C-alpha positions as CSV (number, residue, x, y, z in Angstrom):
1,M,0.4,-0.1,0.0
2,T,1.3,3.7,-0.5
3,D,1.8,6.3,1.3
4,K,-1.9,7.5,0.6
5,T,-5.1,6.9,2.9
6,P,-7.8,4.2,1.6
7,V,-10.2,7.3,1.0
8,Q,-7.3,9.3,-1.6
9,W,-6.7,5.6,-2.7
10,L,-10.0,5.3,-3.4
11,V,-11.1,8.7,-5.3
12,D,-7.3,8.2,-7.2
13,Q,-9.6,4.7,-8.6
14,L,-12.6,7.2,-9.7
15,P,-13.1,8.1,-13.0
16,I,-12.9,12.1,-13.8
17,R,-17.0,12.3,-14.9
18,I,-17.7,10.8,-11.0
19,K,-15.1,12.6,-9.6
20,N,-16.9,15.8,-10.9
21,S,-20.0,14.6,-9.9
22,F,-19.4,14.0,-6.3
23,S,-17.0,16.7,-5.9
24,E,-18.6,18.1,-2.8
25,E,-19.0,14.2,-1.3
26,I,-15.3,13.2,-2.3
27,Q,-14.0,16.3,-0.1
28,K,-16.3,16.0,3.0
29,A,-14.9,11.4,2.3
30,L,-11.4,13.4,2.9
31,E,-12.2,16.0,6.0
32,M,-13.6,12.9,7.9
33,E,-11.0,10.7,7.4
34,T,-8.8,10.0,10.8
35,P,-5.6,11.6,11.2
36,N,-3.2,9.0,10.8
37,G,-6.0,7.6,7.4
38,E,-5.8,4.7,9.8
39,I,-9.2,2.4,9.1
40,T,-9.6,0.7,12.7
41,R,-14.0,-0.7,12.4
42,L,-15.2,-2.1,9.2
43,E,-19.1,-2.4,8.9
44,V,-21.1,-3.7,5.7
45,I,-24.7,-2.7,6.8
46,N,-27.3,-3.5,3.4
47,H,-29.7,-1.0,3.7
48,A,-31.1,-2.7,0.0
49,K,-34.4,-4.1,-0.7
50,N,-33.2,-7.5,-0.5
51,D,-34.3,-10.8,1.5
52,K,-30.7,-10.3,3.2
53,P,-31.3,-9.5,6.9
54,V,-31.2,-5.9,7.2
55,G,-29.2,-3.4,9.0
56,R,-25.6,-4.2,10.3
57,L,-24.5,-7.5,8.7
58,L,-20.7,-7.5,9.4
59,T,-18.6,-5.4,11.9
60,L,-15.0,-6.1,12.6
61,Y,-12.3,-3.9,14.7
62,K,-8.6,-3.6,14.3
63,E,-8.2,-3.6,18.1
64,L,-9.4,-7.2,18.7
65,G,-6.8,-8.5,16.0
66,H,-9.8,-9.4,13.1
67,F,-7.2,-7.1,10.5
68,Q,-4.2,-5.2,10.4
69,Q,-4.9,-3.0,7.2
70,V,-7.7,-2.8,4.5
71,D,-6.9,-2.3,1.1
72,L,-10.0,-1.2,-1.6
73,S,-10.1,-2.3,-4.6
74,Y,-12.6,-0.6,-7.8
75,Q,-12.6,-3.4,-10.7
76,D,-14.3,-4.5,-13.4
77,D,-15.1,-0.9,-15.2
78,C,-16.0,0.4,-11.8
79,K,-18.9,-2.0,-11.3
80,T,-17.3,-4.0,-8.2
81,L,-15.5,-2.9,-5.5
82,K,-13.4,-5.7,-3.5
83,I,-12.3,-4.9,-0.2
84,F,-8.9,-6.4,0.8
85,L,-8.7,-7.4,4.6
86,G,-4.4,-8.4,5.7
């Protein structure tokens, strides 16, 4: 992983049209990062209308040793977001 935070790295991967359309939201996300850019909790929440359980599906904590690092990757022409925990 580079010196960039996960959010900064993710923003770099976005197509320019998306960056332009969501520039305000992107700026807010960058401002909300922790001072050292470290992610210490990962949550997966389902708010979609589907047959899966609604609400928090997964919560992992760095402090509890569930992961050491988080890497984000957009793939398939930005149609897939993959989260890799190390």
